[in-house]
N, C-alpha and C positions, 0 to 999 in steps of 0.2 A: 127230666129229659134233657134239660140243658147241661147238666153235669155229665150225663152219659154221652152226649154229643161231643163234649170236650175230650173224654176218654177215647171215643172213636176217632177223633182228630189225631190224637197222639198216636194211636195204633196204626193210622194210615201210613206212618213212617215205615212200617214193615212191608207194606205194598210197594212203597217207592224203593226200598232196598232190593226187592225182588226185580222190579223193573231195571234198576241199575245193574244188578248182577247179570240179568239177561243181555243188556247191552254189552257188558264186558266180554261175555262168551261169544257175542257177535262181532267182537273187535271194534266196536263203536264207542271209543272212550269219551268222545264229546257228549253223546247221549247219557253215558254212564254218570258223568259229572253233573249233567244238567239235573238228573233225578236226585243226585246226592245234594245238590244245591236246594232243590225244593224241599228235600228232607230237612236241611239245615234251617230253612225258613220256618217250617213246622215246628222244629225243636226250639227255635228262638221265640215262638209266640205262644206254644201251648201252655207254659207255665203261667203266663199272664192271664190267659183265658181261664186256666184252672182256678186261679185265685178269684177272679171276677165271679165265676160260677159257684164258687165255695163247695168245690167237689169233696173236701173232707167232710163237711157237714152233711152233704146230700147223698153221698155214696160211701158211707163209712166202712163198708165191708169190702170195698174194692180199692186196691192201690194203684193209683195212676203213676206214682213214682217207679213201681216195678215195671210197668208197661214202658215207661220212658227209658228206663235203663236197658231193657231188652232191645228196643228199637235203636237206641243210640249205639249199643254194640254192633248191631247189624250195619248201620249206616257210617258210623265213625271208624269202625274197626274191621269187621269181616269183609264187606265189600271192597274197601281200599286195599286190603290184603290180596283179594282176587285180582285187583288191578296191578299191583306190584308183581304178581306172578304172571299174569297174561300179557302185560306190556313189556316183560322181560327187563324190569328195571334194575334187577340185581342179577349176578352171575348164576346160570342154571344150576350149578352144583351147590350154591349157597341158598337157593330159593326156600327150601323147607325150613332150614335153620332161621332165616330172616323172618319169614312169615310166622313161624312159631314164637319168635321173640315179640312180634307185634301182638299176636293173639294172646299169648301167655301173660305178658306184662300188663296188657289192658284188662284181662280178666282180674288180675290182682288189684289194679287200679279201681275197677268198678266195684269190687267186692270189699275193699278196705273200709273199715269203720270210719275213718277220717277222710274218705274220698271227697265229700262236701262238708265244709265247716259251717258253723253257726253264723259266722260273720261273712259268709257268702264268698268263700275261696274254694277253688279246687286244690287238692293236695297231690303233688306230683304232676308230671306232664299229663294233661287232660285227654290224652289219646285223640288228638286231632289228626288222625292219620288220613282223613279225606283231604285236608289242606296239604299235608306233607306230600301225599302221592301226586296231587296236581302240580305242585311246584317242581317235584322230581321229574315228572313227565315233561314238563315245559323246559326245564333247565338243560336237559340232554347231557348230564354228567355221565362219566364212565360208570358202568354197573358197580364196580368196586367202591367207588365214592358214594353211590347211593346206599349200598349195603352198610357202609360205616355210618352214615347219617342215620339211617333207620335204627341201627344197633344203639347209637348214642341216645336217640329219643326213647327207645325202649328202656334203656338204663335210667333215664330221667324220671321214668314212672315211679321208681323206687326212692328217688331223692325227694324228700318231703318238704319240698318248697310250695308255698301257696301261690297258685296262679288266680288271677281275677276272673270272676264270673261277669262277663261283659255287661249284661243287663241288670245285675243286681248288687255288685260290689259298690258300696256307697262312695269312696273317694273318687273324685272326677268322673262320676257316673255319666253326667250329661255329656261330657266331651268324649268319653269311651263309647257311648252308644252312637253319637254322631259319627265318630271315625269308623266304628264297626259298619254302619250303614253305607258309608262311602267306599269302604274296603269291599263290601258285598257287591257293589256296582262294578268295581274294577274286576273282582273275581268272576262276576258273571260275563263281562266282556271277554275276559281271558278264556273262559270255557267255550263260549260261543264261537271264539276265533280259533279254537284247536283245529289242526295240529300245529299252527304257526301263529300264535297270538302276537300282537304288537309288543315289542321288547319294552317300550316306554310304559305301557300299562302294567306289565309284569313288575318292573322295577318300582313303579309308583305304589303298587299294591303291597310290596315288601315292606313299606314304611310302617304299616299297621302292625305286623308281627313284631317288628323292632319295638314299637311303642308298647305293645302288649307285654312282651318279656320284660322290658325295662321297668314299667310300672309294677309289674308283678314282684320283681326283685326288690324294688324300694319299699313297697308296701309290706312285703314279707319280712324284710329286715325291721321295719318299724314294729310290726306285730310281735316279733320275738324280743325286741328291746323293751317293749311295753310289758310283755310277759315277765 
């Protein structure tokens, strides 16, 4: 029962995706991102709970990883794509093409055999579209600039760089987990302050993505050199 409870916990992300999508259609982007934030908390903790509950041993005929991937596609990709469309973050004439790039590239990223490596890296841009959509919504850049950024990130899905798995990649894991938690607090403040969050909070929060990318690039170079 404990193992099935963990699977149900993972699957609750689909309900959170629905609640977020409903908020998007209502034009309430703050509520939409609140639900996505809760979904991110679920996603960041269900793996640990699954290992503690030994779900592989206790429910061998059920794949929690498949449920996790389905839920992640909804919360990290599909609902953010709805936000890009509904918030008019890109030029109207480009919406279908840009959203298709998000959905299509991430479908490849999720299905690729090397999407998650044995040494705990994501291969290619890990489809953090929920984060990208939030920053684009807050930044207030021209729609054309947003479209260029989204297209670039979609292209990076196919560039097979290893990005760290914040809670599992061994090098500097304690530091990464600590910074991730601090970043989460800043992001929550940003979301709750929409549509006009404090600029200082937004700028401070950007330090973590910079750290994340820098550490990923350095560790990826070391992995390739070692190989």
